[in-house]
C-alpha positions in Angstrom: -4.1 88.5 -17.6 -0.4 88.3 -16.7 2.4 88.2 -19.2 5.3 87.1 -17.1 6.3 83.7 -15.7 7.1 83.4 -12.0 8.7 80.4 -10.2 11.2 79.7 -7.4 14.8 78.6 -7.9 17.3 78.1 -5.1 15.2 80.3 -2.7 14.7 83.2 -5.1 11.7 84.1 -7.3 12.5 84.0 -10.9 10.5 86.3 -13.3 10.7 85.7 -17.1 9.0 87.3 -20.1 9.4 87.3 -23.9 10.6 83.7 -24.4 9.6 80.8 -26.7 6.7 79.2 -24.9 7.8 75.8 -26.1 11.2 76.1 -24.5 11.7 73.1 -22.3 12.8 73.2 -18.7 15.9 71.2 -19.8 17.0 73.7 -22.5 16.2 76.6 -20.2 18.5 75.1 -17.5 21.4 74.2 -19.8 21.3 77.1 -22.3 20.0 80.1 -20.1 21.0 79.2 -16.5 24.1 77.3 -17.6 23.2 74.4 -15.3 24.6 71.4 -16.9 23.9 68.8 -14.2 20.6 68.1 -15.9 21.4 65.9 -18.9 19.7 65.2 -22.2 19.7 61.5 -23.0 16.6 60.6 -25.0 14.6 63.9 -25.3 11.4 61.9 -24.9 11.0 61.1 -21.2 12.4 57.6 -21.2 15.9 57.6 -19.8 15.5 59.9 -16.7 18.8 61.8 -17.2 17.0 65.0 -17.3 15.0 64.5 -14.1 14.3 67.5 -12.0 11.8 68.0 -9.1 8.9 70.4 -8.9 7.5 71.6 -5.7 4.1 73.0 -5.3 1.6 73.9 -2.6 -0.8 71.2 -1.6 -2.8 72.7 1.1 -0.5 74.0 3.7 2.5 71.8 2.7 4.9 71.6 -0.2 4.6 68.6 -2.4 7.6 67.4 -4.5 7.4 65.3 -7.6 10.1 64.2 -10.0 9.5 65.0 -13.7 11.3 64.7 -17.1 12.5 68.2 -17.8 13.1 67.3 -21.5 9.3 67.3 -22.3 8.0 69.9 -19.9 7.5 73.4 -21.5 8.9 76.1 -19.1 5.5 78.0 -18.7 4.1 74.8 -17.1 6.2 75.6 -14.0 4.5 78.9 -13.3 3.9 79.2 -9.5 6.1 76.3 -8.6 9.6 75.6 -7.2 12.1 74.2 -9.6 14.9 72.0 -7.9 17.8 70.9 -9.8 20.8 68.8 -8.8 22.8 72.1 -8.2 20.1 73.2 -5.8 20.9 70.3 -3.3 24.2 71.5 -1.9 23.9 73.0 1.4 25.1 76.6 2.1 28.1 75.1 3.9 28.7 73.2 0.7 27.8 69.8 2.2 26.2 67.4 -0.1 22.6 66.4 0.3 22.3 63.1 2.2 21.1 61.4 -1.1 24.2 62.7 -2.9 26.5 61.7 -0.1 24.9 58.2 0.1 25.5 57.9 -3.7 29.2 58.6 -3.1 29.5 56.3 -0.1 27.9 53.4 -1.9 30.0 53.8 -5.1 26.7 54.3 -7.1 28.2 56.1 -10.0 30.7 55.4 -12.8 30.5 57.6 -15.9 28.2 60.0 -14.0 26.0 61.0 -16.9 22.9 59.5 -15.5 23.8 60.1 -11.9 22.1 63.5 -11.5 18.8 62.1 -12.7 19.1 59.3 -10.2 19.8 61.7 -7.4 16.7 63.8 -8.3 14.5 60.8 -8.4 15.7 59.7 -5.0 15.6 63.3 -3.6 11.9 63.5 -4.5 11.3 60.3 -2.7 13.4 61.3 0.3 11.6 64.7 0.6 8.1 63.2 0.2 7.8 59.8 1.8 8.7 57.8 4.8 11.2 54.9 4.6 10.4 53.0 1.4 10.2 49.3 0.7 12.6 47.7 -1.8 9.8 47.4 -4.3 9.0 51.1 -3.9 12.6 52.0 -4.5 12.6 49.9 -7.6 9.6 51.6 -8.9 11.0 55.1 -8.2 14.1 54.1 -10.2 12.4 52.4 -13.1 12.4 55.7 -15.0 16.2 56.2 -14.7 18.5 54.1 -17.0 22.1 53.3 -16.2 24.4 51.3 -18.5 27.4 51.4 -16.2 26.9 50.8 -12.5 23.9 48.5 -12.2 21.1 49.3 -9.7 22.3 47.4 -6.7 24.6 50.2 -5.3 22.0 52.8 -6.3 19.3 51.0 -4.2 21.8 50.7 -1.4 22.4 54.4 -1.6 18.6 55.0 -1.2 18.5 52.8 1.8 21.5 54.5 3.4 20.1 57.9 2.9 17.0 56.9 4.8 19.0 55.3 7.5 20.6 58.7 8.2 17.6 60.9 7.4 17.4 64.1 9.5 13.6 65.0 9.9 14.5 68.3 11.5 16.5 69.4 8.5 13.7 68.5 6.2 11.2 70.5 8.2 13.5 73.5 8.6 13.2 74.9 5.1 9.7 74.0 4.3 8.0 77.2 5.8 10.3 79.5 3.8 9.6 77.7 0.6 5.8 77.5 1.3 5.8 81.3 1.9 7.7 82.0 -1.4 5.1 79.8 -3.3 2.2 81.6 -1.6 3.7 84.9 -2.6 3.7 83.9 -6.4 0.4 82.1 -6.4 -1.5 83.3 -9.3 -5.1 84.3 -9.4 -5.2 85.5 -13.0 -4.6 83.6 -16.2 -1.0 83.4 -17.5 -0.9 84.6 -21.1 2.5 84.6 -22.9 3.3 85.6 -26.4 6.6 85.4 -28.3 7.3 85.7 -32.1 3.7 84.9 -32.9 3.4 81.9 -30.5 0.9 82.1 -27.6 0.5 80.3 -24.4 -2.4 80.4 -22.2 -2.8 78.8 -18.7 -6.5 79.3 -17.6 -7.3 78.9 -13.9 -10.5 77.2 -14.2 -12.7 75.1 -16.4 -14.8 78.0 -17.2 -11.8 80.0 -18.4 -10.7 77.1 -20.5 -14.1 76.7 -22.1 -14.1 80.5 -23.0 -10.5 80.3 -24.4 -11.3 77.2 -26.6 -14.4 78.9 -28.1 -12.1 81.7 -29.1 -9.2 79.5 -30.2 -10.9 76.2 -31.3 -7.8 75.1 -33.2 -5.3 75.7 -30.2 -3.1 72.7 -29.0 -4.4 71.5 -25.6 -1.5 70.7 -23.4 -1.8 68.6 -20.2 1.3 66.7 -19.0 3.2 67.0 -22.3 4.1 63.4 -22.5 2.9 63.3 -26.0 2.8 66.9 -27.1 6.3 67.5 -25.7 7.7 65.0 -28.3 6.0 67.0 -31.1 8.6 69.8 -30.3 11.7 67.7 -29.2 11.4 65.0 -31.8 9.3 66.2 -34.6 10.3 69.8 -34.3 6.8 71.1 -34.8 6.0 74.8 -34.3 2.9 75.1 -32.0 1.2 78.5 -32.7 -1.3 78.5 -29.8 -1.1 76.3 -26.7 -3.7 76.2 -23.9 -2.3 74.5 -20.8 -4.9 72.7 -18.7 -2.7 72.0 -15.7 -3.2 75.3 -13.9 -6.9 74.8 -13.4 -7.5 73.0 -10.0 -11.1 72.2 -10.8 -9.9 70.0 -13.7 -7.4 68.1 -11.6 -9.6 66.8 -8.9 -10.6 63.3 -8.1 -14.1 62.6 -6.5 -15.3 59.3 -5.2 -19.0 58.9 -4.7 -21.2 55.9 -3.8 -21.7 55.3 -7.5 -18.8 56.7 -9.4 -15.1 57.8 -9.5 -15.0 61.2 -11.1 -11.6 62.0 -12.7 -10.9 65.5 -13.7 -9.7 65.9 -17.3 -6.4 67.2 -16.1 -5.8 64.8 -13.2 -2.4 63.0 -13.4 -2.0 59.2 -13.3 -0.3 59.7 -9.9 -3.3 61.5 -8.5 -5.9 59.1 -10.1 -4.0 55.9 -9.1 -5.1 55.6 -5.4 -8.8 55.9 -6.1 -8.7 53.6 -9.1 -6.5 51.0 -7.3 -8.8 50.9 -4.3 -11.7 49.9 -6.4 -10.0 48.0 -9.1 -6.5 46.6 -8.2 -5.7 45.5 -11.6 -6.3 49.0 -12.9 -3.9 50.3 -10.2 -1.3 47.9 -11.4 -1.9 48.9 -15.0 -1.1 52.5 -14.1 1.9 51.6 -12.1 3.4 50.0 -15.2 2.3 52.9 -17.4 5.7 54.8 -17.9 7.8 55.8 -15.1 7.1 57.8 -11.9 8.3 60.9 -13.7 5.8 60.2 -16.6 2.9 59.3 -14.2 3.5 62.6 -12.4 3.0 64.5 -15.6 0.7 62.5 -17.8 -3.1 62.6 -17.3 -5.8 60.0 -17.8 -7.8 62.6 -19.8 -4.9 63.0 -22.1 -4.5 59.4 -22.6 -8.1 59.2 -23.7 -8.1 62.3 -25.8 -4.8 61.1 -27.6 -6.9 58.2 -29.0 -3.9 56.0 -29.5 -4.8 52.5 -30.3 -2.2 51.4 -27.8 -3.1 53.7 -24.9 -3.3 51.7 -21.7 -6.3 53.2 -19.8 -8.9 53.2 -22.6 -9.4 49.4 -22.7 -9.7 49.3 -18.9 -12.1 52.3 -18.9 -14.3 50.8 -21.7 -14.4 47.5 -19.9 -15.7 49.3 -16.8 -18.3 51.2 -18.8 -16.8 54.6 -18.3 -18.1 57.8 -19.8 -16.6 61.2 -20.7 -18.2 64.5 -19.9 -17.5 66.7 -22.9 -17.8 70.5 -22.6 -18.0 73.2 -25.2 -18.6 76.7 -23.8 -21.4 76.2 -21.3 -22.9 73.1 -22.9 -22.0 69.6 -21.7 -22.7 66.1 -23.0 -22.0 62.7 -21.6 -20.8 60.0 -24.0 -20.0 56.4 -23.5 -16.3 55.7 -24.1 -17.3 53.1 -26.7 -18.7 55.9 -28.8 -15.8 58.4 -28.3 -13.3 56.7 -30.6 -14.2 57.1 -34.2 -11.1 55.9 -36.0 -7.3 56.1 -35.8 -6.5 59.1 -33.7 -10.0 60.4 -34.4 -12.5 61.1 -31.6 -16.0 62.5 -31.2 -14.5 65.9 -29.9 -15.8 68.8 -31.8 -13.8 72.0 -32.4 -13.7 74.0 -29.1 -14.7 70.9 -27.0 -12.7 69.2 -24.3 -12.9 66.4 -21.8 -14.0 68.0 -18.5 -14.3 64.7 -16.6 -14.2 60.9 -16.9 -16.8 59.1 -15.0 -15.9 55.5 -13.9 -18.6 53.3 -12.2 -17.7 52.3 -8.6 -16.8 48.8 -7.9 -19.8 46.3 -7.7 -19.6 42.9 -6.1 -21.6 41.5 -9.0 -18.8 42.3 -11.5 -15.3 40.8 -11.8 -12.7 43.1 -13.4 -9.3 42.1 -14.8 -6.7 44.0 -16.9 -3.5 42.7 -18.3 -0.6 44.4 -20.2 1.7 42.5 -22.5 4.9 44.3 -23.5 8.5 43.6 -24.3 9.7 45.0 -21.0 7.7 44.6 -17.8 8.3 48.2 -16.6 8.0 51.5 -18.6 7.2 50.0 -22.0 4.4 50.5 -24.6 1.9 47.7 -24.9 1.9 45.2 -27.7 -1.6 44.1 -26.4 -3.6 45.4 -23.5 -6.7 43.4 -22.4 -9.4 44.4 -20.1 -12.4 42.3 -19.1 -15.5 42.7 -17.0 -17.9 39.9 -16.2 -21.3 39.6 -14.4 -22.2 36.0 -13.6 -25.8 35.0 -12.8 -26.0 31.4 -11.4 -22.9 30.4 -13.3 -24.0 31.9 -16.7 -22.8 35.0 -18.4 -25.2 37.8 -17.5 -23.1 40.5 -19.0 -19.5 40.8 -20.2 -17.3 43.4 -21.6 -14.1 42.4 -23.6 -11.8 45.2 -24.6 -8.5 45.3 -26.3 -5.8 47.9 -27.1 -3.2 47.3 -29.8 -5.6 45.1 -31.8 -7.3 47.6 -34.0 -7.1 51.3 -35.2 -8.8 52.2 -31.8 -9.2 50.7 -28.4 -12.1 48.3 -29.2 -14.6 45.9 -27.7 -15.0 42.3 -29.0 -18.7 42.7 -29.7 -19.0 39.3 -31.5 -17.5 37.4 -28.6 -19.5 39.4 -26.0 -22.8 38.5 -27.8 -21.9 35.0 -28.2 -21.2 34.6 -24.5 -24.4 36.1 -23.1 -26.5 33.5 -21.4 -24.0 30.7 -21.7 -22.3 28.7 -18.9 -19.0 30.1 -17.9 -17.0 27.1 -18.6 -13.7 25.9 -20.4 -15.9 24.5 -23.3 -17.7 27.8 -23.8 -14.4 29.8 -23.9 -12.9 27.4 -26.4 -15.9 27.7 -28.6 -15.9 31.5 -28.8 -12.0 32.1 -29.1 -12.2 31.9 -32.9 -14.7 34.7 -33.0 -11.9 37.1 -31.9 -10.6 36.8 -35.4 -13.8 38.3 -36.7 -13.7 41.0 -34.2 -10.1 42.1 -34.8 -7.6 42.3 -37.7 -4.4 43.4 -35.9 -1.3 44.8 -37.7 2.3 43.8 -37.5 4.7 46.5 -36.3 7.9 46.9 -34.3 6.2 45.8 -31.1 4.6 42.6 -32.3 3.4 40.6 -35.3 -0.3 40.2 -36.1 -0.1 36.5 -35.4 1.3 37.1 -32.0 -1.4 39.7 -31.1 -4.1 37.2 -32.1 -2.6 34.6 -30.0 -2.2 36.9 -27.0 -5.7 38.1 -27.3 -7.0 34.6 -27.1 -4.7 33.6 -24.2 -5.7 36.7 -22.2 -9.4 35.8 -22.6 -8.5 32.3 -21.4 -6.5 33.7 -18.5 -9.4 35.8 -17.4 -11.7 32.7 -17.5 -9.2 30.7 -15.3 -8.9 33.5 -12.8 -12.7 34.0 -12.5 -13.8 30.4 -12.7 -11.9 29.3 -9.7 -9.9 26.7 -11.4 -7.4 24.7 -9.2 -4.0 26.3 -9.4 -5.1 29.3 -11.4 -3.8 31.9 -9.0 -3.0 35.4 -10.1 0.7 34.8 -9.5 0.8 31.7 -11.8 -1.3 33.5 -14.4 0.9 36.6 -14.3 4.1 34.6 -14.6 2.6 32.8 -17.7 1.8 36.1 -19.4 5.3 37.5 -18.6 7.1 34.4 -19.7 
């Protein structure tokens, strides 16, 4: 086991030891490196002012992704390149093309949020070809600006690409890749400071062994929830086991029958496979947080978190997904319906973890939809999330799964409604007759996001919306239905 952290910063390998393992990248940059370009706005991954970019080897190339440095613990960047706004200036002191475009398009006023915007656009610039306006909007959804407005920032993104120098991009990649290969770790990172420990196992087998020895350790994936325990609740975490350094836990495998999602696979990595089979699931993930959050957060973490308003569990339950749970060398497969036992309570036993999530592949016999209702369209927590999966047999309901988040202490199926629908004609009259049964299936609470009465109304309307979309009613297009839900 290794007791020092290694990463690349400005073309040099940094080696650190004996530091608080819950030190965030943001605080390291500002308090240790004295790099004050990276700002703290919200300290919870919402505003984007703290955005930095991480580079890591992906096959033979370097992949760049923007992340929120305020919620990422420093040891999580072991073996990666850390890029900050100060890193972008060329040796001859010229600004990076993204920075220069921001200047030319007058895309900054007070400047507080500007470095975060620059880093989000830098990750895009370094990783993708010329983007659509919709893609630029999506990339910028996780960066908040109260001064300038987004038009000049979008214009800056477009201008940077118009003057993009592909040769310049390619020139430094081999050197960065060589540095990352030189610090690639084959052993497990194990840090200790003032009684706090941080482990980063390199495989699922190492993770299983560690959890048997430390069953009460805090499992850390993307840190989009655990990070807030430190930045907002000021909790002291004694033992952390980071799952993000185990490649065999991050994989996505698509077979003829299933989509297998590793327990540490990020939303970004899972998005393509899920969207290809279930476009509504893809859109649900696109609206889950920001690009920065989706680059960090994991589907497995969203399930294990057991939040009643998590966005992926209702969709996974509607699709009949299962979880592969592992403890030591023993594995068991459990339907997701049986995984959630109560508020923030799951079937996970001490020392057990989610190794994989198994999602059935798309079948032409089934029709799937998922809808998210929130105060803001982008980057907001759901008030209600509904997911529906229907199998019709000669116009009658052969099977159906109706699932909601935000309606109970856990993500939950509407079992009473489902039972009442089996065998009945899929019609307006049938839907109208069973809508009152939702009140028996759910007893939602009122909170800051919604009243109980609104949630009950939305739950009914989403089921009706699902009917209209799957019954082929005239005028019931996806666009019209989506506009109705947003309005």
